[in-house]
C-alpha positions, -999 to +999 in steps of 0.1 A: -272-059-313-237-075-314-220-060-344-189-081-344-186-100-379-183-131-363-209-130-338-228-117-367-219-145-392-228-171-355-266-157-358-271-159-392-257-195-391-278-202-361-304-188-374-307-201-407-302-238-392-332-234-373-352-223-399-341-246-425-343-275-399-380-262-385-389-264-424-381-301-435-396-318-403-426-296-407-429-302-448-422-339-433-449-342-412-478-319-424-465-308-454-495-289-467-519-322-457-539-304-429-549-272-457-529-240-450-545-223-422-542-254-397-506-263-416-494-235-409-509-234-374-496-271-372-461-261-381-452-228-365-462-248-332-437-273-347-412-248-353-409-235-320-409-269-301-377-272-324-363-238-322-365-238-276-344-266-275-321-261-306-318-218-300-323-214-264-311-246-255-279-248-271-267-216-293-273-193-263-243-212-247-219-202-277-240-164-289-260-153-256-297-159-247-307-123-255-295-124-288-306-157-301-338-167-283-354-137-308-345-144-339-342-182-331-380-182-326-394-160-351-371-180-378-387-213-365-420-201-363-418-188-399-399-220-412-422-243-396-453-221-413-440-226-449-435-263-446-465-269-426-484-246-456-468-268-486-453-300-499-421-287-499-395-308-516-358-313-509-338-279-525-378-255-519-368-271-485-334-253-483-344-226-503-372-214-478-349-219-444-321-203-457-342-173-467-364-173-438-332-169-417-313-145-438-350-124-435-355-128-400-321-117-386-318-088-412-355-079-397-343-082-365-311-059-369-333-032-385-359-029-360-333-029-334-314+002-347-349+017-360-356+014-319-321+022-300-317+055-321-287+072-330-255+063-312-227+081-301-190+073-310-169+063-276-142+078-292 
């Protein structure tokens, strides 16, 4: 994964935007009206449909496909699940969306560091 500060900031903004949009759209369309499990599944599908054109199509040109696809897909799916399970209001949509984007990025970077193991310096 990239370690440049501007790239990490761009990745963070991309995840937060995708998760917030997925949460908002699924809360607006589904909003807990289907029940918890069907709402979660419908929201996850809607989140994937949102994150594909945004993450893979638009944001991958700016940040790179391999670094954007996994975090944005997870952010979109989880954001859609939050919005599909509960009837969220505007402030809650932003809280869940931004929190999901930050959480997914932290988990992805932590797992990547754990799986890569210790790195040697190039000096």
